[in-house]
Each structure stands twice: as structure tokens, then as C-alpha cells.
C-alpha positions in Angstrom: 0.0 0.0 0.0 1.4 3.5 -0.9 0.4 6.9 -2.0 -0.7 6.5 -5.6 1.9 4.4 -7.3 4.3 6.0 -9.7 2.7 4.6 -12.8 -0.7 6.0 -12.0 0.7 9.4 -10.8 2.8 9.5 -13.9 -0.4 9.5 -16.0 -1.5 12.8 -14.3 -0.5 16.4 -14.4 -0.6 18.7 -11.4 -2.2 22.1 -11.7 -3.0 25.1 -9.4 -5.6 25.3 -6.7 -7.9 27.6 -8.5 -9.1 28.1 -12.1 -9.8 31.3 -13.9 -10.6 31.5 -17.5 -11.1 34.4 -19.8 -13.9 32.6 -21.6 -17.3 32.2 -19.9 -17.6 28.7 -18.3 -20.1 26.3 -19.8 -23.1 25.9 -17.5 -23.3 22.7 -15.5 -26.9 23.1 -14.4 -29.5 24.0 -17.1 -33.3 23.8 -17.3 -33.2 21.4 -20.2 -30.5 18.9 -19.2 -30.4 16.5 -16.2 -27.0 15.7 -14.8 -25.9 13.2 -12.1 -24.0 14.3 -8.9 -22.7 11.7 -6.4 -21.0 11.5 -3.1 -19.0 8.5 -1.8 -16.9 7.5 1.2 -14.2 5.5 -0.5 -12.4 4.7 2.7 -9.0 5.3 1.0 -7.4 6.5 -2.2 -4.0 5.9 -0.7 -3.5 2.8 -2.7 -2.1 2.1 -6.2 -4.9 2.0 -8.8 -7.6 3.2 -6.5 -8.1 6.6 -8.2 -8.5 4.9 -11.6 -11.0 2.5 -10.1 -13.1 5.4 -8.7 -12.9 7.2 -12.1 -14.1 4.0 -13.8 -17.2 3.8 -11.5 -17.9 7.5 -12.1 -17.9 7.0 -15.8 -20.0 3.8 -15.5 -22.8 5.7 -13.7 -22.5 8.7 -16.0 -21.7 11.1 -13.0 -20.7 14.6 -13.8 -19.5 15.5 -10.3 -18.4 13.1 -7.6 -17.6 14.2 -4.0 -15.2 11.9 -2.1 -14.6 11.4 1.6 -11.8 9.7 3.5 -9.3 9.9 0.6 -6.3 9.9 3.0 -4.3 12.1 0.8 -2.0 14.8 2.2 -1.8 18.5 1.1 -4.1 20.2 -1.4 -3.9 20.2 -5.1 -5.4 19.4 -8.5 -4.7 16.4 -10.7 -5.8 15.5 -14.2 -6.3 11.8 -15.0 -5.2 10.3 -18.3 -8.9 9.4 -18.9 -9.9 13.1 -18.7 -11.3 13.5 -15.2 -9.9 16.1 -12.9 -9.4 15.6 -9.2 -9.5 18.4 -6.7 -8.3 17.3 -3.3 -7.7 18.6 0.3 -5.9 16.9 3.2 -3.7 17.5 6.2 -1.0 20.1 5.4 1.1 20.0 8.6 4.5 18.2 8.6 4.4 14.6 9.6 0.6 14.4 9.4 -1.0 10.9 9.2 -2.7 9.7 6.1 -6.2 10.1 7.6 -9.4 11.9 6.6 -9.1 13.9 3.3 -11.8 15.1 0.9 -11.9 15.5 -2.8 -14.1 16.2 -5.9 -13.7 14.3 -9.1 -14.9 16.3 -12.1 -16.0 15.0 -15.5 -15.0 17.1 -18.5 -18.4 18.6 -18.5 -18.0 19.8 -14.9 -14.4 21.0 -15.6 -15.8 23.4 -18.3 -18.3 24.8 -15.8 -15.7 25.2 -12.9 -15.3 28.8 -11.8 -13.1 28.2 -8.8 -12.5 25.9 -5.7 -11.1 26.1 -2.2 -9.5 23.4 0.0 -10.7 24.5 3.4 -9.1 21.7 5.4 -8.8 17.9 5.6 -12.6 17.7 6.2 -14.1 20.3 3.9 -13.6 21.2 0.2 -15.7 23.6 -1.9 -16.1 24.3 -5.6 -18.2 26.8 -7.6 -19.8 26.0 -11.0 -21.7 28.1 -13.5 -25.4 27.5 -14.3 -27.5 28.5 -17.2 -29.1 31.3 -15.2 -27.0 34.5 -15.3 -25.4 35.6 -12.0 -26.5 32.3 -10.3 -23.8 29.8 -9.4 -23.8 26.3 -7.9 -21.7 26.1 -4.8 -20.8 22.5 -3.8 -19.5 21.6 -0.4 -18.1 18.1 0.2 -17.4 17.3 3.8 -16.4 14.5 6.1 -17.4 14.9 9.7 -15.3 13.3 12.4 -17.0 10.1 13.6 -18.2 9.7 17.1 -15.8 6.8 17.6 -12.5 8.6 16.9 -13.1 12.3 17.4 -12.9 14.4 20.5 -15.7 16.8 21.2 -13.5 19.8 20.6 -12.6 18.6 17.2 -16.2 17.8 16.3 -17.2 21.3 17.5 -14.4 22.9 15.4 -15.6 21.0 12.3 -19.2 22.1 12.6 -18.1 25.7 13.3 -16.0 25.7 10.1 -18.8 24.1 8.1 -21.2 26.7 9.4 -18.8 29.5 8.4 -18.5 28.1 4.9 -22.3 27.8 4.6 -22.8 31.4 5.9 -20.3 32.7 3.4 -22.2 31.1 0.5 -25.6 32.2 1.8 -24.4 35.8 1.6 -24.5 35.2 -2.2 -28.2 35.7 -2.4 -28.6 34.3 -5.9 -26.4 31.3 -5.6 -27.4 27.7 -5.0 -25.5 25.7 -2.3 -25.3 21.9 -2.2 -23.8 20.3 0.9 -23.0 16.6 0.6 -20.7 14.0 2.2 -20.4 12.2 5.5 -22.1 13.8 8.5 -21.8 11.6 11.7 -21.2 8.5 9.5 -24.4 9.2 7.6 -24.1 10.0 3.9 -26.4 12.8 2.9 -26.8 15.6 0.3 -29.1 18.6 0.5 -29.4 22.2 -0.9 -29.8 25.2 1.3 -31.9 28.3 0.7 -33.7 29.8 -2.3 -36.8 27.7 -1.9 -38.7 30.9 -3.0 -36.8 31.1 -6.3 -36.2 27.5 -7.3 -38.3 24.4 -7.4 -36.8 21.1 -6.2 -33.4 20.8 -7.8 -32.6 17.3 -6.8 -34.6 14.2 -7.7 -34.2 10.4 -8.0 -31.7 10.0 -5.2 -30.4 6.4 -5.2 -27.9 4.2 -3.5 -25.8 2.4 -6.1 -24.9 -0.9 -4.3 -23.3 -2.2 -7.5 -20.5 0.4 -7.4 -17.3 -1.2 -6.0 -14.0 0.3 -4.9 -13.5 -2.0 -1.9 -15.3 0.4 0.4 -17.9 -0.6 3.0 -19.9 2.6 2.1 -22.2 2.8 -0.9 -22.2 5.4 -3.7 -25.0 7.9 -3.4 -26.2 9.5 -6.7 -28.9 12.1 -7.4 -30.2 13.7 -10.5 -30.1 17.4 -10.8 -31.6 20.0 -13.1 -32.1 23.7 -12.9 -35.8 24.3 -12.3 -36.8 27.9 -12.0 -40.2 29.1 -10.7 -42.1 31.2 -13.1 -43.2 34.7 -12.0 -45.6 37.0 -13.8 -43.9 40.2 -14.9 -47.3 41.9 -15.2 -47.8 44.0 -12.1 -51.2 45.4 -13.3 -53.1 42.5 -14.9 -56.0 43.3 -17.1 -59.4 42.6 -15.6 -61.8 40.5 -17.5 -65.6 41.0 -17.4 -68.4 38.7 -18.4 -69.9 40.8 -21.2 -72.1 37.9 -22.1 -74.4 39.2 -19.3 -75.4 42.0 -21.6 -77.7 39.6 -23.4 -80.0 40.0 -20.4 -82.3 43.0 -21.1 -82.3 44.2 -17.5 -78.5 44.1 -17.2 -78.2 45.8 -20.6 -80.5 48.6 -19.5 -78.7 49.0 -16.2 -75.3 49.1 -18.0 -76.5 51.9 -20.4 -78.0 54.0 -17.5 -74.9 53.6 -15.3 -72.5 54.5 -18.2 -74.6 57.5 -19.2 -74.6 58.8 -15.6 -70.8 58.6 -15.4 -70.2 60.2 -18.8 -72.6 63.1 -18.4 -70.3 65.1 -16.0 -67.3 63.8 -17.8 -68.4 65.6 -21.0 -68.3 68.9 -19.2 -64.7 68.1 -18.0 -63.6 67.3 -21.5 -64.7 70.7 -22.7 -62.1 72.4 -20.5 -59.1 73.6 -22.6 -56.5 73.0 -19.9 -57.3 69.2 -19.8 -54.6 67.3 -21.6 -55.3 64.2 -23.8 -53.7 61.8 -21.3 -55.9 63.0 -18.5 -59.0 62.7 -20.7 -58.1 59.2 -21.6 -57.7 58.2 -18.0 -61.1 59.7 -17.1 -62.8 57.8 -20.0 -61.1 54.5 -19.1 -62.1 54.9 -15.4 -65.7 55.5 -16.4 -65.8 52.3 -18.4 -64.1 50.2 -15.8 -66.2 51.6 -12.9 -69.3 50.8 -14.9 -68.3 47.3 -15.6 -67.3 46.6 -12.0 -70.6 48.0 -10.8 -72.8 46.1 -13.3 -70.9 42.8 -13.7 -69.9 42.2 -10.1 
């Protein structure tokens, strides 16, 4: 067992910890296309061939973005696989640190084109931002791995949740963005989105546990379908009223309508004779007379 054997690491190239492109990123979430996002505790990627194995399962299930927990890699960085996937990882950075914990995100080429930037927070939290089809709305993904009750001190667990809350609060300040939190929380795999229920319909659907995925982990791969679903709002702040003019077939209602309209327009005719009354004001008075008559007769 060793940290990514020389053959596999030789098939990768290392990049920087952030990505900025002059060209606009290609959207990852759109209203018309459904993508798959997954999260998986792989137990370790500190073995020769394990990264390639994870990438193979990712392609097999057609996953665009895969969050990984317990990778056991040290430091933080960015690797590109020979098969086209990109791995963003975050682990312990102190000297002599053990190969424990560690989080990562594996990106398909589709997700790479949508990547705006990413941040390795610590060995338990990593974040990435992706473009969506909606202008000025980004998708923030937070992959985390909470210390388990068995091997974590209370102080360390408290520190984890404080850091996670700080990351969430920072993303919530971006009022238009969507935030997806996923990963291991108290040994329970979960994924959820936070905020914007008033702007977006349910983003995630068809959440499934893929028991057939195998990387020698005792945890199962969790996959969800995602699509940008926007609620529709009417831009008409003054909708036109509709009246049941069919009621005018009734002779009594027809007589009442004519009388009501005549009574309203008789004083209006005197107003229209005034020279200082502009055309816009005249039109508003005429319109008001018709609407008031309709509301009175057809109510």
C-alpha cells in the first residue's frame, strides 16, 4: 500500500488550486438537461490503482461531479487523469501528518468546463463553484467529512461544525447562488441544498444508493439527478381585468349598464370641454368611467 503508485501518478499532471478562464464557463446546471451528482466515502485512495478505479465507476454511472470522503491524501492540489477526469483534493497540510481523513471532488470534462473556482478548506471540507444557465446564479458544492463519534474528540467535532457553518454562511451571503452540501455527517451519507426555496423548485430528484459500485469500500455510492428548475413569476404587475360581457344579453342588465354608463359620462363631458385638460388625463377619465361601470354592473 502506498500513495498513488508511480505509474498512475505519472499519468496525471498537477495544476494550481484555482481556475480562472477568460472565456465564460459552460453551464453545469440547465433547465433542459439533467445531470448526475454523487458522493462516496471510498475509505481510502492511498493505494495504487484506487483513483483509476473510482474514475471508472464514475464513468460507469455517468456522473458529472463526484464528491469523495476519506481519501487519506495529504496536502491540497489538482490532478488530471489520463482518462480526462480532474481531481481536486484537500488533506492534512502539517508536517508529519498521518494519512487520515481527506476530501476531494472528481470532475468530468463537463464539470471542468463549468468550474469557476475551488477552495481546499481543510482535511474535512472542500468547496467548488460552478456556472449555471441562469445569469449571475452559481452552484456552490461543499463536500465534507465529519469526524465520527468513535475517533473524534468533542472539541474537534465542534471545530468541524463551526468551520462548516462559516462556509455555509459565506455562501448564503451570495443571495442568488445555490448551495449543495454533501458528504459524510456523523457517519451518515447525505446531500441537501440550502436556501432559495422561493426562487427554485426542487433541484434534486431520484436520489439512489448504487450498491453495485465497488471500490472495496464498506460505504455505498449515493447518486442524485439534478436539473435547474426555476419558478415562473408573472412580470405583469397590473393584470387586465376580464368582465363577463355575455351578461349584456340579459335585457335588465343591458338597461342597467347603459344607464350607469350615461350617468358617469354626463359630468365627464363637461370636464372634457375644458381647454386645460390634456389628452392623457382625458383618456384616463374615460377609461375609469368604463371600468367603474363594468365593475358596478358585472360584479
